[in-house]
C-alpha positions, 0 to 999 in steps of 0.5 A: 509783739507776736499776734496770737490770731489774725487781726481783723478790725473794722473800727477803722471806719471811725477815722475820717482819714480812712472811713468810707462808710458811716460812723459806728457807735464808739467803743466808749458808748456802751449798749445795755440790753435791759432784758438781760438779767445781768445788764444791771447788778441787783444791788443798785437801788430799784428807784433809780431810773434805767439811765441812772441805773446804767450810769451807776453800773458803768461807774461800778465797772470802771472803779471796781466799787459796789454800787451801794458806794456810788451816790447820785449827785444830779440828773439833767435832761439834755438833747445831745447834738450827735450819736456820741452823746456830746463826747468826741475823742481823737479822730472819732466820727459821730452820727449827726442825729440829735439824741435825747438823754440825760447828763448824770453826775455820780460821786464815789470816794470823794470824786465826781464823775459825769456821765452822758446817757440816751433816754433809756440808758441803752447808751452810756459814755463817761464825759471828758476829763473823766478818763482813767489816769493812764492808758493802761487804766483806760484799757483795763476799765474797758475790758472790766465793762466787757467782761463784767469783771472787777479790776482787781481780776485783770493784770497788765502783762505788757505794755509796749510803746510802738509806732504803728505803720498806719492810722489804723494802728496796724489792725486792718479789715479787708476792703477798708483803706487806712492812711499810711501815716506813722501813728505813735501808740501802745500795744497793751496785753491784759490777762484775766482768768488765764486768758490774755487780751491784746489791745492797740491804743493811740498814745493818749489812750483816746482810741482803744481797739481790740486786737484778739480775734474770736470769731468772724461770720458772713452771710451773703447773696441768697434770694433775700439779698443778704450782705452781713458781716460780724467780727467778734473779739475775745475781749467782748467787742462785737462789730457788725456791718451790712452793705445795704446800711453802712452804719456799723454797730459796736457793742459788748458781751456783757451788755448784749449777752446774759451771763449764761450765753457769755459763759457758753461762748467762753467754754467754746473758746477754751474747749475748741481750736481754730476752725473754718466752717461753711454752711453755704448752699451747694454750688450751682443752686439758684440764689445760692446763699453763702454762709461762713464762719471762722472760730479762733478758739484756744483749745484742742477739741474738735467740733461736732456736727451739733456744735457747728450748728450751735455756733452758727445759730449763736453767730446769727443771733448775735448779729441780730442783737448787735445790729439792732 
């Protein structure tokens, strides 16, 4: 399948065969910023704890059901053995720190779902055995969570069985080594509001990685010794890394940004085309700071100076949020 944009994915660091750095938070663990007004739908009962609210919100996203159709069955305090909250899928690697949290069981339409959370609900993961019935369903569920949409608003454009040429499912990042082994999987393209989103998955859907790039941002050198990188995907995933602290973080627009902030970025994507920006200090400056940004929009508009400044500020603010 022809790629719409260049593909750069840092998530390959999740594989033991190709990882050289510490483990990022898996994409099935969804960071939630409780300070944002759209982190939890207003119709979720206010008497639930933050962790319970986060689980209800996640199940509502996955099933497309309103929160008032979801019932809390039980909540149990648990010390999870790792950063994946006790849920490891495929070749995913997890940090080995103990995490205090909860096992929360919810019921919807006669079926029970088990969620694992941390204490404040800022990370939520669906337990094993509760995955969607098909790989396509798993991908749709991820995009509904990222974009805050209902399942009915997302359609499957194509689903193609392929053999990827490496363990990174043919999505690679410079300076990251991928095991050169044939990996069966799928390339799945979804559409929502007229925009297409490409995902690469393993054959069983245990690994679902975004493949449509929207923005890359880099900041390095300077007197403070910065070495920061961020990759933003059109489907909502955000990945950051820092050479001084090798644990990347994965997040989603719907959990990191308010509705207004997410809409602003989508408006830029719709209005402007591909552009390479450079806000670096001039050559020859002592302790020169290098700051670059690549933006992959779908439109034909040209960025004005104010737009460029706004994009750089957005990227810097996003990096701070995603890497906390």
